[in-house]
C-alpha positions as CSV (number, residue, x, y, z in Angstrom):
1,X,113.2,83.5,118.6
2,X,112.3,86.4,116.3
3,X,109.1,88.3,117.1
4,X,107.5,89.9,114.0
5,X,104.6,92.2,114.1
6,X,102.6,93.0,110.9
7,X,100.3,95.9,110.5
8,X,97.6,95.1,108.0
9,X,96.0,91.8,107.2
10,X,94.9,92.0,103.5
11,X,97.1,91.3,100.4
12,X,100.4,92.4,101.7
13,X,100.1,91.8,105.4
14,X,98.5,88.3,105.3
15,X,100.8,87.2,102.5
16,X,104.0,88.4,104.1
17,X,103.1,86.7,107.4
18,X,102.3,83.4,105.7
19,X,105.5,83.5,103.7
20,X,107.6,84.3,106.7
21,X,106.1,81.3,108.5
22,X,107.2,79.1,105.5
23,X,110.8,80.1,106.0
24,X,110.8,80.8,109.8
25,X,109.1,77.9,111.6
26,X,109.9,79.2,115.1
27,X,109.2,82.9,114.7
28,X,106.4,84.5,116.7
29,X,104.2,86.4,114.2
30,X,101.4,88.7,115.2
31,X,99.1,90.7,112.8
32,X,96.9,93.7,113.7
33,X,94.2,95.1,111.4
34,X,91.5,97.6,112.2
35,X,88.9,96.1,109.8
36,X,86.6,93.2,110.6
37,X,87.8,90.8,107.9
38,X,91.2,89.7,106.7
39,X,92.8,88.4,103.5
40,X,89.9,89.2,101.2
41,X,90.1,89.6,97.4
42,X,89.5,93.4,97.1
43,X,89.7,93.3,93.3
44,X,86.6,91.1,93.2
45,X,84.4,93.6,95.1
46,X,82.8,95.3,92.1
47,X,81.8,91.9,90.7
48,X,80.1,91.0,93.9
49,X,78.1,94.2,93.8
50,X,77.2,93.6,90.2
51,X,76.1,90.0,90.9
52,X,78.8,88.4,88.7
53,X,80.1,86.8,91.9
54,X,77.1,85.4,93.8
55,X,78.5,85.1,97.4
56,X,80.4,87.9,99.0
57,X,82.2,85.4,101.3
58,X,83.8,83.8,98.3
59,X,86.2,86.7,98.4
60,X,87.5,85.7,101.9
61,X,90.6,83.6,101.6
62,X,90.9,82.7,105.3
63,X,90.0,83.7,108.8
64,X,92.0,84.5,112.0
65,X,91.1,81.1,113.4
66,X,92.4,79.3,110.3
67,X,95.5,81.4,110.2
68,X,96.2,80.3,113.8
69,X,95.4,76.7,113.3
70,X,97.2,76.2,110.0
71,X,100.1,78.6,110.3
72,X,100.4,79.4,114.1
73,X,100.0,83.2,113.3
74,X,98.0,85.4,115.7
75,X,95.6,87.7,113.9
76,X,93.8,90.5,115.8
77,X,91.1,92.2,113.8
78,X,89.4,95.4,115.0
79,X,92.7,96.4,116.5
80,X,94.2,99.7,115.4
81,X,97.9,100.4,115.9
82,X,98.1,104.0,117.0
83,X,101.8,104.5,117.6
84,X,105.3,103.1,116.9
85,X,108.0,103.5,119.5
86,X,111.2,102.8,117.5
87,X,113.5,103.2,120.4
88,X,111.8,100.7,122.6
89,X,110.6,98.6,119.6
90,X,106.9,98.5,120.7
91,X,103.7,99.4,119.0
92,X,100.7,100.8,120.8
93,X,97.4,99.1,120.0
94,X,93.8,100.1,120.5
95,X,91.2,97.3,120.7
96,X,88.3,98.9,118.9
97,X,85.7,96.8,120.6
98,X,86.8,97.3,124.2
99,X,88.6,100.6,123.7
100,X,91.5,99.2,125.8
101,X,95.0,100.1,124.8
102,X,98.1,97.9,125.2
103,X,101.6,97.6,123.9
104,X,103.1,94.9,121.7
105,X,106.9,94.5,121.4
106,X,108.6,93.5,118.1
107,X,112.0,92.6,116.8
108,X,110.9,93.3,113.2
109,X,107.9,95.4,112.1
110,X,106.2,95.2,108.7
111,X,103.9,98.0,107.6
112,X,101.2,97.1,105.2
113,X,98.5,99.7,106.1
114,X,97.1,100.1,102.6
115,X,95.4,103.4,101.7
116,X,92.4,105.7,102.6
117,X,89.8,106.6,99.9
118,X,90.1,110.2,98.8
119,X,86.9,112.2,99.3
120,X,87.3,115.9,98.2
121,X,85.7,118.6,100.3
122,X,82.4,119.3,98.5
123,X,79.7,121.7,99.6
124,X,76.6,119.8,100.5
125,X,78.1,116.3,100.2
126,X,76.7,115.4,103.6
127,X,73.2,115.9,102.3
128,X,73.3,112.9,99.9
129,X,74.1,109.2,100.0
130,X,77.7,108.7,99.2
131,X,80.0,105.6,99.2
132,X,83.6,104.7,98.8
133,X,84.7,101.2,97.9
134,X,87.9,100.3,99.7
135,X,87.3,97.4,102.0
136,X,84.9,94.5,102.6
137,X,82.7,96.6,104.9
138,X,82.3,99.2,102.2
139,X,81.2,96.5,99.7
140,X,78.6,95.2,102.2
141,X,77.2,98.7,102.8
142,X,76.8,99.3,99.0
143,X,75.2,95.9,98.5
144,X,72.8,96.5,101.3
145,X,71.8,99.9,100.0
146,X,71.2,98.6,96.5
147,X,69.2,95.7,97.7
148,X,67.0,97.6,100.1
149,X,66.7,101.1,98.5
150,X,66.6,100.0,94.9
151,X,68.4,103.0,93.5
152,X,67.9,103.9,89.8
153,X,70.9,106.1,89.2
154,X,74.5,106.8,90.3
155,X,77.2,109.4,89.7
156,X,80.7,107.9,89.8
157,X,83.5,110.3,90.6
158,X,86.7,109.1,89.1
159,X,87.5,107.1,85.9
160,X,90.2,104.8,87.1
161,X,90.1,101.0,87.6
162,X,87.4,100.9,90.3
163,X,85.3,103.7,88.7
164,X,85.1,101.9,85.3
165,X,84.6,98.4,86.8
166,X,81.8,99.8,89.0
167,X,80.2,101.6,86.0
168,X,80.0,98.3,84.2
169,X,78.5,96.4,87.1
170,X,76.0,99.1,88.0
171,X,74.8,99.3,84.4
172,X,74.4,95.6,84.4
173,X,72.1,96.0,87.5
174,X,70.0,98.4,85.5
175,X,71.2,101.7,86.9
176,X,71.7,104.9,84.9
177,X,75.4,105.8,85.4
178,X,77.3,109.0,84.8
179,X,81.1,109.4,85.4
180,X,82.7,112.7,86.4
181,X,86.4,112.8,85.7
182,X,88.6,115.8,86.6
183,X,91.2,115.1,83.8
184,X,90.8,115.2,80.1
185,X,90.4,111.4,79.7
186,X,89.4,108.2,81.4
187,X,92.2,106.0,82.8
188,X,95.2,108.4,83.0
189,X,97.7,105.5,82.7
190,X,96.6,105.1,79.1
191,X,97.6,107.0,76.0
192,X,94.8,109.2,74.7
193,X,94.0,107.1,71.6
194,X,93.6,104.0,73.8
195,X,91.5,105.9,76.3
196,X,89.2,107.0,73.5
197,X,88.4,103.4,72.7
198,X,87.4,102.8,76.3
199,X,85.3,106.0,76.3
200,X,83.4,104.9,73.3
201,X,82.7,101.5,74.9
202,X,81.3,103.2,78.0
203,X,79.1,105.5,75.9
204,X,77.9,102.6,73.8
205,X,76.6,101.1,77.0
206,X,74.8,104.2,78.1
207,X,77.4,105.7,80.4
208,X,77.6,109.5,80.2
209,X,81.1,110.9,80.8
210,X,81.9,114.4,82.0
211,X,85.6,115.1,81.5
212,X,87.6,118.1,82.7
213,X,85.0,118.4,85.4
214,X,84.3,117.9,89.1
215,X,81.4,118.2,91.5
216,X,81.1,121.7,92.9
217,X,77.9,121.4,95.0
218,X,75.5,118.7,96.2
219,X,72.0,119.1,97.5
220,X,70.3,115.8,98.1
221,X,69.9,114.2,94.7
222,X,71.0,117.4,92.8
223,X,74.6,117.6,91.7
224,X,76.2,120.6,90.2
225,X,79.4,120.3,88.1
226,X,82.1,122.8,87.8
227,X,81.4,123.5,84.1
228,X,77.7,124.2,84.8
229,X,76.1,120.8,84.1
230,X,73.4,119.8,86.6
231,X,72.9,116.1,87.3
232,X,70.5,114.0,89.4
233,X,71.4,110.7,91.1
234,X,70.2,108.6,93.9
235,X,73.8,108.2,95.2
236,X,77.4,109.1,94.6
237,X,80.3,106.7,94.4
238,X,83.7,108.2,95.1
239,X,86.4,106.4,93.1
240,X,89.1,109.1,92.9
241,X,91.8,106.9,94.3
242,X,93.4,106.2,97.6
243,X,95.9,108.2,99.7
244,X,98.6,106.0,101.2
245,X,98.0,105.5,105.0
246,X,101.3,106.9,106.3
247,X,100.2,108.6,109.6
248,X,102.0,105.9,111.7
249,X,105.1,106.2,109.6
250,X,105.2,110.0,109.7
251,X,104.8,110.0,113.5
252,X,107.6,107.4,113.8
253,X,109.8,109.7,111.6
254,X,110.1,107.2,108.7
255,X,111.0,108.8,105.4
256,X,108.1,109.8,103.1
257,X,108.9,110.1,99.4
258,X,107.8,112.0,96.3
259,X,104.8,109.7,95.8
260,X,103.7,110.3,99.4
261,X,104.5,106.7,100.2
262,X,107.0,105.3,102.7
263,X,110.4,105.2,101.1
264,X,112.0,101.7,101.0
265,X,115.2,100.3,99.8
266,X,115.7,97.3,97.4
267,X,114.8,94.9,100.3
268,X,111.7,97.0,101.3
269,X,113.3,98.3,104.5
270,X,112.5,101.8,105.6
271,X,115.1,104.2,107.0
272,X,114.8,102.1,110.1
273,X,116.2,98.7,109.1
274,X,113.9,96.9,111.7
275,X,110.9,98.2,109.9
276,X,109.7,97.2,106.4
277,X,106.9,98.7,104.3
278,X,104.9,96.9,101.5
279,X,101.8,97.4,99.5
280,X,99.8,100.5,98.7
281,X,101.7,102.7,101.2
282,X,105.2,101.7,100.1
283,X,107.2,103.8,97.7
284,X,109.5,101.9,95.4
285,X,111.2,102.7,92.1
286,X,110.2,102.5,88.4
287,X,111.8,99.5,86.7
288,X,112.8,101.6,83.6
289,X,113.6,105.1,84.9
290,X,114.6,104.4,88.5
291,X,112.4,107.2,89.6
292,X,110.1,107.0,92.7
293,X,107.0,105.0,92.0
294,X,104.1,103.6,93.9
295,X,101.6,101.2,92.4
296,X,98.6,100.3,94.6
297,X,97.8,97.0,93.0
298,X,97.8,93.4,94.2
299,X,100.9,92.1,92.3
300,X,103.4,94.5,93.8
301,X,102.1,93.8,97.3
302,X,102.5,90.0,96.9
303,X,105.9,90.3,95.3
304,X,107.1,92.7,98.0
305,X,105.8,90.2,100.6
306,X,108.0,87.5,99.2
307,X,111.1,89.7,99.1
308,X,110.6,90.7,102.8
309,X,110.0,87.1,103.9
310,X,113.2,86.1,102.1
311,X,115.2,89.0,103.5
312,X,114.1,88.2,107.1
313,X,115.1,84.5,106.6
314,X,118.6,85.6,105.5
315,X,118.3,85.5,101.7
316,X,118.7,88.9,99.9
317,X,116.6,89.1,96.8
318,X,116.4,92.7,95.5
319,X,113.2,94.3,94.3
320,X,114.1,95.6,90.9
321,X,111.3,98.1,90.5
322,X,107.7,98.4,89.1
323,X,106.4,98.3,85.6
324,X,102.8,98.9,86.8
325,X,101.4,96.1,84.6
326,X,97.6,96.2,84.8
327,X,94.4,95.1,83.1
328,X,90.8,96.1,83.4
329,X,87.5,94.8,82.0
330,X,85.1,97.4,80.6
331,X,82.0,95.7,79.2
332,X,83.1,93.8,76.1
333,X,86.6,95.2,76.1
334,X,89.8,94.5,78.1
335,X,92.4,97.2,78.3
336,X,95.9,96.6,79.6
337,X,99.2,98.4,80.0
338,X,102.7,98.0,81.2
339,X,105.8,100.2,81.4
340,X,105.8,103.8,80.4
341,X,103.0,105.6,78.7
342,X,103.4,108.4,76.2
343,X,102.8,111.2,78.7
344,X,105.5,109.8,81.1
345,X,108.0,109.5,78.3
346,X,107.4,113.1,77.2
347,X,107.5,114.5,80.8
348,X,110.8,112.6,81.5
349,X,112.2,113.7,78.1
350,X,112.9,110.1,77.1
351,X,113.4,109.7,73.3
352,X,111.0,107.1,71.9
353,X,109.3,105.8,68.8
354,X,105.9,104.1,68.7
355,X,104.5,101.3,66.6
356,X,100.8,100.3,66.5
357,X,99.2,97.1,65.3
358,X,95.6,96.3,64.6
359,X,95.0,92.5,64.5
360,X,92.5,89.8,65.3
361,X,93.0,87.9,68.5
362,X,93.1,84.6,66.6
363,X,92.3,83.2,63.2
364,X,89.6,85.1,61.4
365,X,87.9,82.0,60.0
366,X,87.5,80.6,63.5
367,X,84.1,81.7,64.9
368,X,85.3,83.1,68.2
369,X,87.7,85.9,67.5
370,X,87.8,89.7,68.2
371,X,89.7,92.8,67.3
372,X,92.7,93.9,69.3
373,X,94.8,97.0,69.1
374,X,98.4,97.1,70.3
375,X,100.6,100.1,70.8
376,X,104.3,99.8,71.8
377,X,106.8,102.5,72.7
378,X,110.5,101.7,72.3
379,X,113.9,103.4,72.4
380,X,115.0,104.3,68.8
381,X,118.7,103.8,69.7
382,X,118.8,100.7,71.9
383,X,115.5,99.4,70.4
384,X,114.4,98.2,73.9
385,X,110.7,98.2,74.7
386,X,109.7,101.0,77.1
387,X,106.0,100.5,77.4
388,X,102.9,98.9,75.8
389,X,99.2,99.1,75.8
390,X,96.6,96.6,74.4
391,X,92.9,97.0,74.0
392,X,90.3,94.7,72.5
393,X,88.3,91.6,73.1
394,X,89.8,88.2,73.9
395,X,93.6,87.7,74.1
396,X,94.5,91.1,75.5
397,X,95.8,89.5,78.7
398,X,98.3,87.1,77.1
399,X,99.7,89.9,74.8
400,X,100.3,92.3,77.7
401,X,102.0,89.6,79.7
402,X,104.4,88.8,76.8
403,X,105.2,92.5,76.5
404,X,105.8,92.9,80.3
405,X,108.1,89.9,80.1
406,X,109.9,91.5,77.2
407,X,110.5,94.7,79.1
408,X,111.7,92.9,82.2
409,X,114.1,90.7,80.1
410,X,115.5,93.7,78.2
411,X,114.3,92.6,74.8
412,X,114.2,94.9,71.8
413,X,111.2,95.6,69.7
414,X,112.9,93.6,67.0
415,X,113.1,90.5,69.3
416,X,109.3,90.4,69.3
417,X,109.2,89.1,65.8
418,X,111.4,86.1,66.8
419,X,109.3,85.0,69.8
420,X,107.9,81.5,69.2
421,X,104.4,81.9,70.6
422,X,101.7,79.2,70.8
423,X,99.4,79.0,67.8
424,X,96.2,77.2,67.0
425,X,93.2,78.8,65.3
426,X,91.2,79.3,68.5
427,X,94.1,81.1,70.1
428,X,96.2,83.1,67.7
429,X,97.6,83.3,64.2
430,X,100.8,81.9,62.6
431,X,102.2,85.3,63.1
432,X,100.9,86.5,66.4
433,X,100.0,90.2,66.9
434,X,103.2,90.4,69.0
435,X,105.3,89.1,66.1
436,X,103.6,91.6,63.8
437,X,104.7,94.5,66.0
438,X,108.2,93.3,65.7
439,X,108.0,93.1,61.9
440,X,106.4,96.5,61.6
441,X,108.8,98.4,63.9
442,X,111.0,100.8,61.8
């Protein structure tokens, strides 16, 4: 009987354990996680804080008790794995409530440790109220603070997914919000012209953006920026990003890659074939270039979990790489991307041509329609689609999904005109914006 130990009980860990049980009815499966909750929908946390989702517990998919009863999987929360002994195939575990340490043996080990919020060293940061938003406990702390202290203002550091989602939700709560971003644009995964649309949307809703900037000094409510601006805020929310949690892997001499993630092969095995790595801490490859890539989002973690479960059960399904397909809501706009952006194409010296299309989401005579803007990069020789971005109101999600499918299938930009896409006035036009991109490509 196989004994499988999983480190981490959120998207990757809980999913891989559940899927292994589907294929391996007799295996003994044990999960350890240092947090107090498991299998929660982290992507929903900003919307709980903003009140869009009324009950925080709605984000909880299951409990250790349910996992044991339904799937016969043992889940130990508030347990931190402190060491991996690869030779003896045991992990050392610290019970955070009792402070007792014990060892757990394994035949196979799956690492899904996630990441740790990045908080830059800043003079005086300890003098103010500061939060990160990485787990369920962070969300509860922020919610409690907002409910009890009634803050009026916030400075968000970082203009990625979480930073922009939190900006929207805090504005909706009535707070004055500023964003400080070290780079020259919001959302670095976007081309600059797409990012500018998002910046205008933020500004139109009262969010002040300080680009090419960072916090140099903090004194209680007073915040100094590198370029000389002086801000005031009741609290700071750090949304710079997460560093992959690789301490266990490093100490176990597992290979760490260019993205600072744990290097894995096409079946998500590390350099130790008995140890797999999935989720935010795992380094994979880019679907298009084959270069090292790490995408800390939910879809990769779930896909990787499936591949690991299949591999353990004896079926080899290779992971073909990451496109980084993503979408974000920013007030009235949605913005989505897949594949390579312009900056990545330039840095990698990949020859490309771009085509843009401004359209309506659906028939203009139908009362519910919105503007959308599509931008597609493609190889001028092979004509294959290399990357795409879409921004606008309704219908952004369906267009980016078609484009991600086109890249995965190896379609050319010319093939887009031939796609037979669903049409009715509430949903599209006889020639969908995707079709129009194909017609317009030179």
